[in-house]
Structure formats: structure tokens, C-alpha cells
C-alpha positions in Angstrom: -38.1 -4.6 32.4 -35.1 -6.2 34.0 -33.2 -8.5 31.8 -33.4 -11.3 34.3 -37.1 -11.0 34.9 -39.6 -13.1 32.9 -41.9 -11.3 30.5 -45.3 -10.4 31.6 -48.4 -12.4 30.4 -49.0 -11.7 26.8 -45.7 -9.8 26.4 -43.2 -11.2 23.9 -39.8 -11.9 25.4 -37.0 -9.4 24.6 -34.7 -10.6 21.9 -31.1 -10.4 22.6 -28.3 -9.9 20.1 -28.7 -12.2 17.0 -25.7 -13.6 15.0 -25.4 -12.5 11.4 -25.8 -15.5 9.2 -22.6 -16.3 7.3 -20.4 -13.8 9.3 -17.7 -15.6 11.4 -16.4 -12.6 13.4 -17.6 -9.1 14.0 -14.9 -6.7 15.2 -15.6 -3.1 16.3 -13.0 -0.4 16.0 -13.4 2.3 18.5 -11.8 5.1 20.4 -12.7 7.5 23.2 -11.6 10.5 21.2 -11.9 11.7 17.6 -8.9 12.5 15.5 -6.8 9.5 16.5 -7.0 7.9 13.0 -9.7 5.3 13.9 -11.2 5.3 10.4 -7.8 5.2 8.7 -7.0 2.1 10.7 -10.4 0.5 10.1 -10.2 0.9 6.4 -6.6 -0.3 6.2 -7.3 -3.2 8.5 -10.2 -4.3 6.3 -8.2 -4.0 3.1 -5.2 -5.7 4.6 -7.3 -8.7 5.8 -8.7 -9.0 2.2 -5.2 -9.0 0.8 -4.2 -11.7 3.2 -6.9 -13.9 1.6 -9.9 -13.3 4.0 -13.5 -12.5 3.1 -14.1 -9.1 4.6 -16.9 -6.6 5.1 -16.7 -3.0 6.4 -19.6 -1.3 8.1 -19.1 2.5 8.5 -21.0 3.2 11.7 -19.6 6.7 12.1 -22.8 8.2 10.9 -21.8 11.8 11.9 -18.5 11.6 10.0 -18.8 8.9 7.4 -15.3 9.1 5.8 -15.0 5.5 4.6 -16.4 6.2 1.1 -13.6 8.9 0.6 -10.8 6.6 1.9 -12.0 3.7 -0.4 -12.6 6.0 -3.4 -16.2 4.8 -3.6 -19.0 7.2 -4.7 -22.1 5.2 -5.7 -25.6 4.2 -4.6 -26.3 0.7 -3.1 -28.7 -1.5 -5.0 -31.7 -3.5 -3.8 -31.7 -7.2 -4.2 -34.5 -9.6 -3.5 -37.2 -8.4 -1.0 -36.0 -5.1 0.4 -32.5 -6.3 0.8 -29.4 -4.1 0.3 -26.4 -5.1 -1.7 -23.2 -3.6 -0.3 -20.7 -1.9 -2.6 -17.3 -3.4 -3.0 -13.8 -1.8 -3.0 -10.4 -3.6 -3.1 -12.1 -6.9 -2.2 -14.0 -5.5 0.7 -17.8 -5.3 0.9 -18.7 -1.9 2.3 -21.8 0.0 3.4 -21.9 3.6 4.8 -24.4 6.3 5.4 -22.1 8.4 3.3 -23.5 6.6 0.3 -26.9 7.8 1.1 -26.0 11.3 2.2 -23.0 12.5 0.1 -21.6 15.9 0.1 -21.4 18.3 3.0 -25.0 18.1 4.3 -24.8 17.0 8.0 -26.9 14.1 9.5 -28.8 15.3 12.6 -30.4 12.3 14.1 -31.4 11.4 17.7 -30.7 8.0 19.4 -33.8 6.1 18.1 -32.9 6.8 14.5 -29.3 5.8 15.1 -30.4 2.6 16.6 -32.7 1.9 13.6 -30.1 2.5 10.9 -27.6 0.2 12.8 -30.2 -2.5 12.8 -30.8 -2.1 9.1 -27.2 -1.9 8.2 -26.6 -5.2 10.1 -29.9 -7.0 9.3 -30.9 -5.9 5.8 -27.5 -5.8 4.1 -26.6 -8.9 2.1 -23.1 -9.4 3.6 -23.0 -13.0 2.4 -20.2 -15.2 3.7 -17.5 -13.2 5.6 -14.6 -14.1 7.7 -14.5 -10.6 9.3 -17.0 -7.8 9.5 -15.1 -4.7 10.6 -17.3 -2.0 12.2 -15.9 1.6 12.3 -17.6 3.1 15.3 -17.9 6.8 15.9 -15.7 8.4 18.7 -16.9 8.3 22.2 -19.1 6.0 24.2 -22.6 6.8 22.9 -25.7 5.4 21.2 -24.0 3.7 18.2 -21.8 1.4 20.3 -24.7 0.5 22.5 -27.0 -0.3 19.5 -24.4 -2.5 17.9 -23.9 -4.5 21.1 -27.7 -4.9 21.5 -28.1 -6.0 17.8 -25.3 -8.5 17.2 -22.9 -10.5 19.3 -19.5 -8.8 18.9 -16.5 -11.1 18.6 -14.4 -8.3 20.2 -13.3 -4.6 20.0 -10.1 -2.8 19.0 -9.3 0.4 20.8 -7.3 3.0 19.0 -5.3 5.8 20.7 -2.4 8.1 20.1 0.3 8.1 22.8 -0.8 11.5 24.2 -2.2 11.8 27.6 -5.4 13.5 26.3 -6.1 10.6 23.9 -5.2 8.0 26.5 -7.6 9.5 29.0 -10.5 8.9 26.7 -9.2 5.6 25.4 -9.4 4.2 29.0 -13.1 5.1 28.9 -13.6 3.2 25.8 -12.0 0.1 27.3 -14.3 0.4 30.3 -17.3 0.9 28.0 -16.6 -2.3 26.2 -16.0 -4.2 29.5 -19.2 -2.9 31.0 -21.0 -4.2 27.8 -19.3 -7.6 28.2 -17.4 -7.2 24.9 -14.0 -8.9 24.6 -11.1 -6.5 24.0 -9.2 -7.7 21.0 -6.5 -5.2 21.9 -5.2 -1.6 21.9 -3.2 -0.2 19.0 -1.1 3.0 19.3 -1.5 5.1 16.1 0.8 8.0 15.2 3.3 6.4 17.5 6.3 8.0 16.0 7.5 10.0 13.0 10.6 9.2 10.8 12.3 12.4 9.7 12.7 12.1 5.9 16.0 14.0 6.1 17.9 12.6 9.0 15.9 9.4 9.3 15.7 9.7 13.1 12.4 8.8 14.8 10.6 11.7 16.4 8.0 11.2 19.2 5.6 14.0 18.2 2.7 12.8 20.4 5.0 11.1 23.0 5.4 7.4 22.7 4.6 4.2 24.4 1.5 5.5 26.3 -0.9 3.1 24.7 1.3 0.0 25.4 1.6 1.1 29.1 -2.2 1.6 29.3 -2.8 -1.9 27.7 -0.5 -3.4 30.3 -2.2 -1.6 33.1 -5.7 -2.8 32.0 -4.4 -6.3 31.3 -5.4 -6.2 27.6 -3.3 -7.2 24.5 -1.2 -4.6 22.8 -1.5 -4.8 19.0 1.4 -2.7 17.9 2.7 0.8 17.0 1.6 2.5 13.8 3.9 5.1 12.3 2.8 8.7 11.7 3.5 8.6 8.0 2.4 11.3 5.4 2.0 8.5 2.8 -0.9 7.0 4.9 -2.7 10.3 4.9 -2.0 10.9 1.2 -3.3 7.4 0.3 -6.4 7.8 2.4 -7.3 11.2 0.9 -6.7 9.7 -2.6 -9.1 6.7 -2.0 -6.4 4.1 -2.3 -5.5 2.8 1.2 -1.7 2.5 1.7 -1.9 -1.3 2.4 -2.6 -1.7 -1.3 1.2 -1.2 -1.7 1.7 -4.6 -0.1 3.2 -6.0 3.0 6.8 -5.3 1.8 6.1 -1.6 1.6 7.7 0.4 4.4 4.6 2.5 4.5 2.3 -0.5 5.0 4.5 -2.9 7.1 3.2 -1.8 10.5 -0.4 -2.0 9.3 0.0 -5.5 8.1 1.6 -6.5 11.4 -1.4 -4.9 13.2 -3.7 -6.9 10.9 -2.0 -10.2 11.7 -2.2 -9.5 15.4 -5.9 -8.9 15.1 -6.3 -12.2 13.3 -4.3 -13.9 16.0 -6.4 -12.3 18.8 -9.7 -12.9 17.1 -8.9 -16.7 16.9 -8.0 -16.7 20.6 -11.3 -14.9 21.5 -13.3 -17.3 19.4 -11.5 -20.4 20.8 -12.5 -19.2 24.3 -16.1 -18.4 23.4 -19.0 -20.3 25.0 -20.0 -23.5 23.2 -23.5 -22.0 22.7 -22.1 -19.1 20.6 -20.0 -21.5 18.5 -23.0 -23.8 17.9 -25.2 -20.9 16.8 -22.6 -19.7 14.3 -22.2 -23.4 12.9 -25.9 -23.7 12.7 -26.2 -20.6 10.5 -23.3 -21.6 8.3 -24.9 -25.0 7.8 -28.3 -23.5 6.9 -26.8 -21.1 4.4 -24.8 -24.0 2.7 -27.9 -26.2 2.4 -30.7 -23.7 1.8 -30.4 -21.4 -1.4 -33.4 -19.5 -0.3 -31.3 -17.7 2.2 -29.6 -16.0 -0.8 -32.3 -13.8 -2.5 -32.1 -13.6 -6.3 -30.1 -10.5 -7.2 -31.3 -7.7 -9.5 -29.7 -4.5 -10.4 -32.4 -1.9 -9.8 -30.8 1.3 -8.5 -31.7 2.4 -5.0 -31.9 6.2 -4.5 -31.2 7.7 -1.1 -34.8 8.6 -0.5 -36.0 5.1 -1.4 -33.4 3.6 0.9 -34.4 5.9 3.8 -38.1 4.9 3.2 -37.1 1.2 3.2 -35.3 1.8 6.5 -38.4 3.4 8.0 -40.7 0.6 6.8 -38.4 -2.2 8.2 
């Protein structure tokens, strides 16, 4: 059925994206290509925002390669609260949910589109995110089912596109920009990861993957540029060790460019929200008001453990 056609008699109207109660901004982090450090930036962005005093959630939507648990050093099972609701885990002040909590180890997830859409709906709709200033969504690489499901389920505030400066990465990043534009999602901006490497011996900057390509692409596509992130072995080491490098603080030379990136995201999200239609703002205000005045929207919490099999059965029932 065409989106602009009325429903047939007896047929319920199709539901569009529904705001998440209590969540002020939902920001997707995507890339056209894998291996550009998208998850590393998603994790450090979320933790940096939390360290800057914001209430933050992180949804690991990269179901085929869920690396967020490793990078946050979290290895536990989510718990059930209330009536078939899921309590996210928390790490470094960030609420987090990932399919990696349900399918740990090296066993692959082999799912088709309908199951991917279903789990996205559950992670967004059944998780008790509570009051958040930002929900960061780490998308899988490419322009496939997960991104489409996300846009169909909730109204995104905007999207960050990650690329390295190499022509191969930029070619696919351009496709990611066009994908978000076709889905009517505002582009928060483009960030260039692995932009340069500082030699530890001579301290000269080396352009391993070229340099400046993402900034030129952003200019060509008339989207904001969010900065250059250094190719820093400490970032990799911190991620592998489950302690994101931004935990070292904004004064750390290893984390400085990541905090600058986070601050630009804050600035751009504020700009996008300020230009949003009044109807979107009024819906968000309505939900915040309801949560503040209606305690029933916060189900009582218990601490009964939720196994992977029980959770997957809960997904199937929902």
C-alpha cells in the first residue's frame, strides 16, 4: 500500500515511526564500509557524552559483528523488569544493549531481514531506556535491513557517517550519505577516522590512508564536517581492553580529538532539533510530561535473571 493512500475498509492504518518515551535524541552512527572504526567511535562518543554530563544509551545494532560488549568490558545477561521489559546493562555511565549479550562467543548469527527487523523493534521498544539525552545507535556497515528498520521504527534525530580518508572508504561513505538522505534522515555530519598517524619517534604526522578526503566529501555533499580522529594505537589498545580511551579525560592527548568530535555532535544535534518541525517537538514534550506525571510508565524493577533463550522467546512473543 502506498504511504499516501488511505487504508482499505477494515484495515488498520500503518503506523509510522514512534518516539521513544523519555529519549530526547536518537543518533545513528553508520558507514558504507566495514573496518573504518565505526564501533570504536560509537563507543567513545557515548562514553564521552556521559563524561560531559549527559544521560546516554548505546544500542549495538551491528548484529553480525556485535563488538560493543568487548569494547566496554561488559559480559553479562540483561535482566527482566516489570512485564516482559528488558533492563539494559550499564558501563561507564552508559546504558547499553547488544545482541552480543545474548549470543556470546564465536557462534555467528545467521538471520534474514524479518528477524533483524523484529530484534530492532524489541531493542527499541522493550528496553527500559528511561530518561536519556542521547541514544547512540551503532549500525552495521552498509545500507541494508537494519538501517531501514531503525528508520521505520523510531524518528531519528540524525546520523553520523564515519569514513577513513581513503578513496575506497569514501566511495562507500557517499552511498551511506545518500541512503540517509533518501530515508529523510538529517545528517549530523561526517567524521574522518584514522586521519593521520603521529610517529612516536620523530613526532611527524604520517598520512597512512591519505588525508582530508572526508572533509572534501562533506563539503561536496554540503554536510557538516565533525573533525579528524588520529590513528592512535592507544585507542585500539583501550578498546581491546574494554576501557574506552575517553576515560582518560579530555586533557589526554589520546582522547582530545574524540572529545572534540563529541562536542561537535552535541552542537549539531542541537541545531537539528532546533530546526525540527513543531509536531515532532510537541510529541517529545508530551512524552516527557507523561513520564514525569505518571509513575506507571516506570514498571517496578526486579532482578530475576534473563537467559539468552528466555529473552529470544520473549522477542518471538512480542
